[in-house]
C-alpha positions in Angstrom: -72.9 84.1 -133.7 -74.7 80.9 -134.7 -72.9 77.9 -136.2 -70.6 79.5 -138.7 -67.5 78.6 -136.5 -68.3 75.0 -137.2 -68.7 75.4 -141.1 -66.0 73.8 -143.0 -63.9 75.8 -145.5 -60.6 77.6 -145.9 -60.5 80.9 -143.8 -57.3 82.2 -144.7 -54.3 81.0 -146.6 -50.6 82.0 -147.6 -49.1 80.6 -150.9 -45.3 79.7 -150.6 -42.9 77.0 -149.3 -43.0 75.6 -145.7 -40.3 78.0 -144.4 -40.7 80.2 -141.6 -40.9 83.1 -143.7 -43.9 81.9 -145.3 -45.6 80.9 -142.1 -44.6 84.2 -140.5 -46.7 86.0 -143.3 -49.8 83.7 -142.4 -49.3 84.2 -138.6 -49.1 88.0 -138.9 -52.6 87.8 -140.4 -54.1 85.4 -137.9 -52.3 86.0 -134.7 -54.7 88.5 -133.3 -57.8 86.6 -133.8 -57.4 85.1 -130.3 -58.0 81.7 -131.2 -58.2 79.2 -128.2 -56.5 76.5 -130.0 -54.5 76.1 -133.1 -54.4 72.5 -134.6 -51.5 71.7 -137.0 -49.3 68.6 -138.5 -46.7 69.5 -136.1 -44.4 70.9 -138.5 -41.1 72.2 -136.6 -41.8 75.9 -137.9 -45.0 76.3 -136.0 -43.4 76.1 -132.7 -41.5 79.3 -133.2 -44.9 81.2 -133.4 -47.5 79.2 -131.7 -47.7 79.1 -127.9 -47.4 75.3 -127.0 -50.6 75.8 -124.4 -52.8 76.6 -127.5 -51.1 74.4 -130.0 -52.4 70.8 -130.6 -50.7 68.3 -133.2 -53.0 66.1 -134.8 -52.0 62.8 -136.7 -52.2 62.9 -140.4 -55.4 60.7 -140.2 -57.3 63.6 -138.9 -55.9 66.0 -141.4 -57.0 64.3 -144.5 -59.8 66.7 -145.4 -57.4 69.6 -145.1 -54.7 67.8 -146.9 -57.2 67.1 -150.0 -58.2 71.0 -150.0 -54.6 71.8 -149.8 -53.8 69.6 -152.9 -56.7 70.8 -154.9 -55.6 74.4 -154.4 -51.9 73.7 -155.4 -53.3 71.7 -158.7 -55.7 74.7 -159.7 -52.7 77.2 -159.0 -50.2 75.5 -161.1 
């Protein structure tokens, strides 16, 4: 296995708005990965999909790197 799980990067993404429909498309792709934890910004849609025992909401200060990557992706896709 090694340390690849610790490597930074985007594993998968879904392009769209922040609706449940967009997140559902992403969730269908990742739900079978058997992840032990899901870290999010706590957006209300996620609670409809992610089991609360495996869902951890992080403060925005801990999501800065992710938000920067998201902004760069949006910038280059427009």
